[in-house]
Phi, psi and omega in degrees: 000130178293161173295321177295317184288323178295321178293320180296312184300317181293316181294323174301318178293320179295318175301315181296318182302299184313305182299321178299316176305308186295312184291331178284329177292309183299315183295327181273007177054046174248149174275175177294323186289314181299314181296315184297316179301320179298320184260350172090030171228171187280174173297323178299324175294317175299306178311319191283326178294320176289338184243022170073013183282343171267019190299329186291325176293314183289316184299318177305311181301311178301317183297315176300311187297314178296325175299316188272359172080025188258128175275128180297326185288345169293335187246010176266122186233157175290150185305317184291343178281345186272355181244000000 
Protein backbone atom coordinates (compact mmCIF):
# COMPACT_ATOMS: atom_id res chain seq x y z
CA UNK A 1 0.00 0.00 0.00
CA UNK A 2 1.40 3.39 -0.94
CA UNK A 3 1.84 6.17 1.61
CA UNK A 4 -0.92 8.13 -0.12
CA UNK A 5 -3.34 5.19 0.05
CA UNK A 6 -2.46 4.60 3.69
CA UNK A 7 -3.09 8.23 4.59
CA UNK A 8 -6.42 8.17 2.74
CA UNK A 9 -7.50 5.04 4.64
CA UNK A 10 -6.40 6.47 7.98
CA UNK A 11 -8.21 9.76 7.40
CA UNK A 12 -11.37 7.83 6.56
CA UNK A 13 -11.05 5.97 9.88
CA UNK A 14 -10.40 9.26 11.65
CA UNK A 15 -13.55 10.75 10.12
CA UNK A 16 -15.49 7.69 11.27
CA UNK A 17 -14.17 8.05 14.83
CA UNK A 18 -15.05 11.76 14.93
CA UNK A 19 -18.53 11.15 13.51
CA UNK A 20 -19.16 8.28 15.93
CA UNK A 21 -18.27 10.44 18.93
CA UNK A 22 -20.57 13.24 17.74
CA UNK A 23 -23.48 10.92 16.94
CA UNK A 24 -23.22 9.06 20.25
CA UNK A 25 -23.11 12.33 22.18
CA UNK A 26 -26.19 13.62 20.40
CA UNK A 27 -28.02 10.31 20.78
CA UNK A 28 -27.40 10.52 24.53
CA UNK A 29 -28.61 14.15 24.49
CA UNK A 30 -25.41 15.45 26.02
CA UNK A 31 -23.61 18.68 25.32
CA UNK A 32 -19.92 18.76 24.54
CA UNK A 33 -19.39 20.35 27.95
CA UNK A 34 -21.23 17.52 29.72
CA UNK A 35 -19.21 14.84 27.93
CA UNK A 36 -16.00 16.73 28.66
CA UNK A 37 -16.84 16.92 32.35
CA UNK A 38 -17.55 13.18 32.46
CA UNK A 39 -14.23 12.23 30.82
CA UNK A 40 -12.05 14.98 32.27
CA UNK A 41 -11.40 17.24 29.28
CA UNK A 42 -12.74 20.62 28.25
CA UNK A 43 -15.69 21.33 25.99
CA UNK A 44 -13.13 22.59 23.46
CA UNK A 45 -11.37 19.23 23.62
CA UNK A 46 -14.59 17.41 22.74
CA UNK A 47 -15.26 19.93 19.97
CA UNK A 48 -11.79 19.32 18.55
CA UNK A 49 -12.24 15.53 18.64
CA UNK A 50 -15.62 15.76 16.92
CA UNK A 51 -14.24 18.03 14.22
CA UNK A 52 -10.95 16.29 13.50
CA UNK A 53 -8.82 19.00 15.06
CA UNK A 54 -7.01 16.46 17.22
CA UNK A 55 -6.34 14.48 14.08
CA UNK A 56 -2.54 14.53 14.37
CA UNK A 57 -2.59 12.58 17.64
CA UNK A 58 -5.23 10.11 16.53
CA UNK A 59 -3.67 9.76 13.08
CA UNK A 60 -0.32 8.94 14.67
CA UNK A 61 -1.96 6.28 16.80
CA UNK A 62 -3.71 4.79 13.76
CA UNK A 63 -0.43 4.77 11.81
CA UNK A 64 1.35 2.96 14.65
CA UNK A 65 -1.44 0.36 14.86
CA UNK A 66 -1.39 -0.10 11.08
CA UNK A 67 2.41 -0.39 10.92
CA UNK A 68 2.47 -2.98 13.69
CA UNK A 69 -0.49 -4.94 12.33
CA UNK A 70 -2.63 -4.22 15.39
CA UNK A 71 -6.40 -4.27 14.95
CA UNK A 72 -7.93 -1.40 16.89
CA UNK A 73 -11.08 -3.38 17.54
CA UNK A 74 -9.09 -5.90 19.55
CA UNK A 75 -7.79 -3.25 21.91
CA UNK A 76 -10.83 -1.09 22.47
CA UNK A 77 -12.23 -1.91 25.89
CA UNK A 78 -14.84 -0.43 28.15
CA UNK A 79 -13.26 2.02 30.62
CA UNK A 80 -14.06 -0.21 33.60
CA UNK A 81 -12.18 -3.07 31.91
CA UNK A 82 -8.97 -0.99 31.91
CA UNK A 83 -8.62 -0.84 35.69
